[in-house]
Every structure is written in structure tokens, then in C-alpha cells.
TORPA-4810 file (N, C-alpha, C, O; in nm, 3 decimals):
<nodes>
NODE_1_-2.754_21.256_6.292_-2.648_21.309_6.375_-2.541_21.201_6.393_-2.572_21.083_6.407_M
NODE_2_-2.416_21.243_6.392_-2.305_21.150_6.403_-2.234_21.158_6.536_-2.280_21.223_6.630_G
NODE_3_-2.121_21.092_6.542_-2.042_21.084_6.663_-1.963_21.213_6.684_-1.895_21.260_6.593_L
NODE_4_-1.973_21.270_6.802_-1.897_21.389_6.837_-1.784_21.348_6.932_-1.783_21.236_6.984_S
NODE_5_-1.691_21.437_6.952_-1.582_21.412_7.047_-1.637_21.384_7.186_-1.592_21.293_7.255_R
NODE_6_-1.736_21.463_7.226_-1.799_21.446_7.357_-1.861_21.307_7.369_-1.848_21.242_7.472_K
NODE_7_-1.930_21.261_7.262_-1.991_21.128_7.262_-1.885_21.020_7.281_-1.904_20.926_7.359_D
NODE_8_-1.773_21.033_7.210_-1.667_20.933_7.219_-1.608_20.928_7.360_-1.589_20.820_7.416_L
NODE_9_-1.579_21.045_7.416_-1.523_21.050_7.551_-1.621_20.989_7.651_-1.580_20.912_7.738_V
NODE_10_-1.748_21.023_7.640_-1.848_20.969_7.733_-1.859_20.818_7.719_-1.873_20.748_7.820_E
NODE_11_-1.853_20.766_7.598_-1.858_20.621_7.576_-1.736_20.552_7.637_-1.749_20.446_7.699_S
NODE_12_-1.620_20.612_7.618_-1.498_20.553_7.675_-1.502_20.558_7.828_-1.458_20.463_7.893_L
NODE_13_-1.555_20.664_7.884_-1.568_20.674_8.030_-1.663_20.564_8.082_-1.635_20.500_8.183_R
NODE_14_-1.775_20.544_8.012_-1.869_20.439_8.053_-1.805_20.301_8.043_-1.841_20.210_8.119_R
NODE_15_-1.710_20.285_7.951_-1.640_20.157_7.936_-1.529_20.141_8.040_-1.466_20.036_8.047_A
NODE_16_-1.506_20.245_8.120_-1.408_20.234_8.228_-1.275_20.302_8.205_-1.185_20.291_8.288_G
NODE_17_-1.260_20.373_8.093_-1.134_20.442_8.065_-1.125_20.566_8.155_-1.219_20.643_8.167_V
NODE_18_-1.007_20.581_8.219_-0.986_20.691_8.312_-0.855_20.762_8.283_-0.770_20.710_8.211_R
NODE_19_-0.839_20.881_8.340_-0.714_20.956_8.327_-0.596_20.869_8.369_-0.602_20.799_8.471_D
NODE_20_-0.490_20.874_8.291_-0.369_20.799_8.323_-0.367_20.657_8.271_-0.266_20.589_8.284_G
NODE_21_-0.476_20.611_8.212_-0.480_20.474_8.160_-0.391_20.457_8.038_-0.356_20.554_7.969_D
NODE_22_-0.354_20.333_8.013_-0.291_20.293_7.888_-0.401_20.227_7.807_-0.459_20.127_7.850_V
NODE_23_-0.429_20.282_7.691_-0.539_20.235_7.609_-0.484_20.177_7.479_-0.431_20.250_7.396_L
NODE_24_-0.498_20.045_7.463_-0.457_19.979_7.339_-0.582_19.963_7.254_-0.679_19.900_7.296_Y
NODE_25_-0.579_20.021_7.136_-0.699_20.016_7.052_-0.671_19.947_6.919_-0.564_19.962_6.860_I
NODE_26_-0.769_19.874_6.875_-0.778_19.824_6.739_-0.917_19.865_6.696_-1.016_19.800_6.732_R
NODE_27_-0.925_19.970_6.621_-1.054_20.030_6.591_-1.075_20.044_6.442_-0.981_20.063_6.365_A
NODE_28_-1.198_20.035_6.404_-1.238_20.059_6.265_-1.306_20.195_6.259_-1.407_20.217_6.326_S
NODE_29_-1.251_20.284_6.180_-1.313_20.415_6.166_-1.454_20.402_6.112_-1.544_20.475_6.153_L
NODE_30_-1.473_20.310_6.020_-1.606_20.287_5.964_-1.707_20.240_6.067_-1.826_20.272_6.059_G
NODE_31_-1.660_20.163_6.166_-1.750_20.113_6.270_-1.799_20.224_6.362_-1.900_20.209_6.430_A
NODE_32_-1.726_20.336_6.365_-1.770_20.449_6.447_-1.890_20.520_6.386_-1.959_20.597_6.453_L
NODE_33_-1.914_20.494_6.259_-2.026_20.560_6.192_-1.988_20.700_6.146_-1.871_20.733_6.131_G
NODE_34_-2.090_20.780_6.124_-2.067_20.917_6.077_-2.002_20.999_6.189_-2.042_20.991_6.305_R
NODE_35_-1.902_21.078_6.152_-1.830_21.163_6.247_-1.878_21.306_6.229_-1.880_21.358_6.118_I
NODE_36_-1.915_21.369_6.340_-1.953_21.511_6.335_-1.831_21.596_6.364_-1.779_21.596_6.476_D
NODE_37_-1.785_21.669_6.265_-1.670_21.756_6.284_-1.545_21.699_6.222_-1.550_21.608_6.140_G
NODE_38_-1.433_21.753_6.264_-1.303_21.712_6.213_-1.269_21.572_6.264_-1.271_21.549_6.385_D
NODE_39_-1.238_21.480_6.175_-1.213_21.341_6.214_-1.097_21.331_6.313_-1.107_21.259_6.412_I
NODE_40_-0.988_21.403_6.288_-0.873_21.398_6.378_-0.912_21.446_6.517_-0.878_21.381_6.616_F
NODE_41_-0.983_21.557_6.525_-1.023_21.611_6.655_-1.117_21.517_6.728_-1.101_21.494_6.848_D
NODE_42_-1.214_21.463_6.658_-1.312_21.376_6.724_-1.247_21.247_6.772_-1.261_21.209_6.888_V
NODE_43_-1.175_21.179_6.683_-1.120_21.047_6.718_-0.996_21.058_6.805_-0.994_21.007_6.917_V
NODE_44_-0.893_21.123_6.755_-0.767_21.130_6.830_-0.783_21.223_6.951_-0.737_21.191_7.061_I
NODE_45_-0.848_21.336_6.930_-0.872_21.427_7.042_-0.957_21.361_7.150_-0.932_21.380_7.269_G
NODE_46_-1.057_21.285_7.109_-1.142_21.215_7.205_-1.067_21.108_7.282_-1.083_21.095_7.403_G
NODE_47_-0.984_21.032_7.212_-0.902_20.930_7.278_-0.806_20.994_7.378_-0.792_20.948_7.491_L
NODE_48_-0.740_21.101_7.334_-0.644_21.170_7.422_-0.714_21.231_7.543_-0.662_21.225_7.655_R
NODE_49_-0.830_21.288_7.522_-0.905_21.345_7.633_-0.946_21.237_7.733_-0.942_21.260_7.854_E
NODE_50_-0.983_21.121_7.683_-1.028_21.013_7.771_-0.916_20.961_7.860_-0.940_20.927_7.976_A
NODE_51_-0.793_20.953_7.809_-0.681_20.902_7.890_-0.608_21.013_7.964_-0.528_20.986_8.053_V
NODE_52_-0.635_21.137_7.928_-0.573_21.251_7.995_-0.428_21.269_7.958_-0.372_21.188_7.884_G
NODE_53_-0.366_21.376_8.008_-0.228_21.408_7.970_-0.125_21.306_8.016_-0.017_21.298_7.958_P
NODE_54_-0.156_21.228_8.119_-0.060_21.127_8.165_-0.090_20.988_8.110_-0.019_20.892_8.142_S
NODE_55_-0.194_20.976_8.027_-0.229_20.847_7.969_-0.154_20.819_7.840_-0.083_20.905_7.788_G
NODE_56_-0.170_20.697_7.790_-0.101_20.653_7.669_-0.199_20.583_7.578_-0.283_20.504_7.623_T
NODE_57_-0.189_20.611_7.449_-0.271_20.543_7.348_-0.178_20.461_7.260_-0.080_20.512_7.207_I
NODE_58_-0.209_20.334_7.246_-0.131_20.244_7.161_-0.223_20.183_7.056_-0.339_20.152_7.084_L
NODE_59_-0.169_20.166_6.936_-0.244_20.099_6.829_-0.145_20.037_6.732_-0.036_20.092_6.712_A
NODE_60_-0.180_19.924_6.671_-0.090_19.866_6.572_-0.083_19.955_6.449_-0.183_20.009_6.403_P
NODE_61_0.037_19.970_6.397_0.056_20.049_6.275_0.145_19.970_6.179_0.254_20.014_6.142_T
NODE_62_0.096_19.853_6.140_0.172_19.767_6.051_0.192_19.834_5.916_0.105_19.905_5.866_F
NODE_63_0.309_19.810_5.859_0.332_19.859_5.723_0.386_19.745_5.639_0.431_19.642_5.691_N
NODE_64_0.381_19.763_5.509_0.428_19.659_5.418_0.579_19.645_5.429_0.652_19.743_5.441_K
NODE_65_0.624_19.523_5.426_0.767_19.496_5.424_0.802_19.464_5.279_0.753_19.366_5.222_I
NODE_66_0.886_19.548_5.220_0.916_19.529_5.078_1.003_19.407_5.054_0.987_19.339_4.952_S
NODE_67_1.094_19.378_5.145_1.180_19.263_5.128_1.211_19.206_5.266_1.295_19.260_5.339_N
NODE_68_1.144_19.098_5.301_1.160_19.044_5.436_1.298_18.983_5.458_1.335_18.954_5.572_I
NODE_69_1.375_18.962_5.350_1.507_18.903_5.364_1.618_19.009_5.367_1.736_18.975_5.372_F
NODE_70_1.579_19.134_5.364_1.677_19.243_5.367_1.744_19.250_5.504_1.682_19.221_5.606_S
NODE_71_1.872_19.289_5.505_1.943_19.306_5.632_1.898_19.433_5.703_1.914_19.447_5.824_R
NODE_72_1.842_19.525_5.628_1.794_19.650_5.687_1.653_19.630_5.740_1.558_19.617_5.662_R
NODE_73_1.638_19.627_5.871_1.509_19.602_5.934_1.470_19.722_6.018_1.512_19.733_6.134_R
NODE_74_1.393_19.809_5.964_1.346_19.924_6.040_1.215_19.887_6.109_1.123_19.837_6.045_E
NODE_75_1.209_19.911_6.237_1.088_19.881_6.312_0.980_19.984_6.282_0.863_19.950_6.269_V
NODE_76_1.020_20.110_6.271_0.924_20.217_6.244_0.981_20.312_6.141_1.089_20.367_6.160_L
NODE_77_0.909_20.330_6.036_0.946_20.426_5.933_0.829_20.522_5.920_0.726_20.487_5.862_D
NODE_78_0.843_20.642_5.973_0.733_20.738_5.974_0.692_20.783_5.834_0.586_20.844_5.817_L
NODE_79_0.775_20.754_5.734_0.740_20.790_5.597_0.652_20.686_5.530_0.591_20.713_5.427_K
NODE_80_0.645_20.566_5.588_0.563_20.461_5.529_0.417_20.479_5.569_0.387_20.541_5.671_S
NODE_81_0.330_20.425_5.489_0.187_20.433_5.516_0.142_20.304_5.583_0.164_20.196_5.528_T
NODE_82_0.080_20.314_5.700_0.035_20.191_5.765_-0.077_20.125_5.685_-0.157_20.192_5.620_P
NODE_83_-0.081_19.994_5.693_-0.187_19.919_5.626_-0.289_19.868_5.727_-0.375_19.786_5.694_I
NODE_84_-0.279_19.916_5.850_-0.366_19.868_5.957_-0.486_19.959_5.981_-0.553_19.945_6.083_S
NODE_85_-0.515_20.049_5.890_-0.638_20.125_5.899_-0.623_20.274_5.922_-0.514_20.326_5.948_G
NODE_86_-0.736_20.341_5.911_-0.740_20.487_5.919_-0.708_20.540_6.057_-0.647_20.647_6.070_A
NODE_87_-0.747_20.469_6.162_-0.719_20.517_6.297_-0.568_20.518_6.321_-0.516_20.612_6.382_V
NODE_88_-0.499_20.415_6.274_-0.352_20.413_6.286_-0.290_20.529_6.211_-0.195_20.591_6.260_S
NODE_89_-0.341_20.558_6.094_-0.290_20.671_6.016_-0.312_20.802_6.090_-0.224_20.889_6.091_K
NODE_90_-0.427_20.817_6.152_-0.456_20.938_6.230_-0.361_20.949_6.349_-0.310_21.058_6.377_L
NODE_91_-0.337_20.838_6.420_-0.246_20.842_6.535_-0.106_20.882_6.494_-0.039_20.955_6.567_L
NODE_92_-0.060_20.836_6.380_0.075_20.871_6.335_0.085_21.019_6.298_0.195_21.075_6.296_L
NODE_93_-0.027_21.083_6.269_-0.027_21.228_6.241_-0.014_21.311_6.368_0.021_21.429_6.362_R
NODE_94_-0.042_21.250_6.482_-0.040_21.324_6.609_0.103_21.345_6.655_0.174_21.248_6.680_D
NODE_95_0.147_21.470_6.667_0.286_21.495_6.707_0.315_21.454_6.851_0.432_21.442_6.888_P
NODE_96_0.213_21.431_6.931_0.234_21.393_7.070_0.240_21.244_7.086_0.257_21.194_7.197_E
</nodes>
């Protein structure tokens, strides 16, 4: 049996996460083990449920810089693929 959304929310609650919190995460999807169900629903849905509608989830979403000497410096390009892991990629898929 793998990790369910309910399991993730309960674990976050035991760790002290409450409605309205700001949650900064650096997480490894692989470290979560086997996921039961839809990965987006379990991970992102579980994080969102743990912080509630007034909470905030933050995670690094680093992307490759093609030319660090370029005058064009975009802080966020939603078309780029983050190199900081699968959880960051999942968060960027969340329209909220």
C-alpha cells in the first residue's frame, strides 16, 4: 500500500501544519514512496488541503539559464521546465 492524500494530510498535521500556514517545501517525490492514486491529487491536493484555502505553498522552481550574460532576465518563464524536481513541476501545473 502506498501514500494516499489522507495519509499526507495527516502526516503534515502531525508535523504542525495548520490552515492558513505558509508552507515552503523542498521535497523529493521519490522519497514519498509509492503513491496511491493520481500523483497530482495526492501530492498537490494533499498540500493544499493541509494549508487550507487561505494558506500558501512555496517551492523552488529553478530552471536552466541559457545565457547568464543576456540582458533579458526573466524571473519566471512558465514555458520552461524546472530542473528542481517533480514536485516543482506538479506545483507549476496547479492553476491556483
